[in-house]
C-alpha positions in Angstrom: 0.0 0.0 -0.1 1.3 3.5 -0.8 0.6 6.8 0.5 0.5 9.5 -2.2 1.6 13.1 -1.7 -2.1 14.1 -1.4 -2.6 11.7 1.6 -4.6 9.2 -0.5 -3.9 5.4 -0.2 -3.2 3.2 -3.3 -3.3 -0.6 -3.0 -1.8 -2.9 -5.6 0.2 -6.1 -5.9 3.6 -6.9 -7.4 6.4 -9.4 -7.4 9.1 -6.8 -6.8 8.1 -4.1 -4.5 11.4 -2.1 -4.6 11.1 -2.0 -8.4 7.5 -1.2 -8.5 7.8 1.7 -6.0 10.6 3.1 -8.1 8.4 2.8 -11.3 5.5 4.6 -9.5 7.9 7.5 -8.4 9.4 7.8 -11.8 5.9 8.4 -13.2 5.8 5.0 -14.9 3.3 3.3 -12.6 -0.4 3.6 -12.4 -2.3 6.6 -13.7 -3.7 7.2 -10.3 -0.2 7.3 -8.5 1.4 9.3 -11.4 -0.8 12.3 -10.8 -0.2 12.2 -6.9 3.7 11.8 -6.6 5.7 11.1 -4.6 4.4 8.1 -3.1 5.9 6.2 -0.1 5.5 2.7 0.9 3.4 2.3 4.1 2.3 -1.3 4.1 3.4 -4.7 2.7 2.4 -8.3 3.0 4.1 -11.3 1.4 1.8 -14.0 0.0 2.5 -17.3 -1.6 1.0 -16.8 -5.1 -0.3 -14.3 -7.5 -3.9 -15.5 -7.0 -3.5 -15.0 -3.2 -2.1 -11.5 -3.8 -4.9 -10.5 -6.0 -7.6 -11.8 -3.5 -5.9 -9.9 -0.8 -5.6 -6.8 -2.8 -9.4 -6.9 -3.4 -10.0 -7.4 0.2 -7.8 -4.5 1.2 -9.4 -2.2 -1.3 -12.8 -2.8 0.4 -11.6 -1.6 3.7 -12.5 1.9 5.0 -9.8 4.5 5.2 -9.9 4.2 8.9 -9.4 0.3 8.8 -6.5 0.8 6.3 -4.9 3.4 8.6 -5.1 0.9 11.6 -3.6 -1.8 9.5 -0.7 0.6 8.4 -0.2 1.7 12.1 0.1 -1.9 13.3 2.5 -2.7 10.4 4.7 0.3 11.2 4.9 -0.7 14.8 6.1 -4.2 13.8 8.6 -2.8 11.5 9.9 -0.4 14.3 10.1 -3.5 16.7 12.1 -5.4 14.1 14.6 -2.6 13.8 15.1 -2.5 17.5 15.4 -6.4 17.6 12.2 -6.9 19.5 10.4 -9.4 17.1 
């Protein structure tokens, strides 16, 4: 999930998150993100297959903004714990 410069959230799936984020920020990603640059990565999940990723993307897109922000906050807290060696 990306947060765009206007504060909006964009959800998608990819096999290579680093490459895809670079594409988005170079203006070569989705039309939605292209008009709201820069974008920053705020949430990721790793799944076992393309079909799982596409199903999860659909589920995430149905969440309210409040639910998405709660998910992002939990993910960011886990990332901070990992950096401090607490996980």
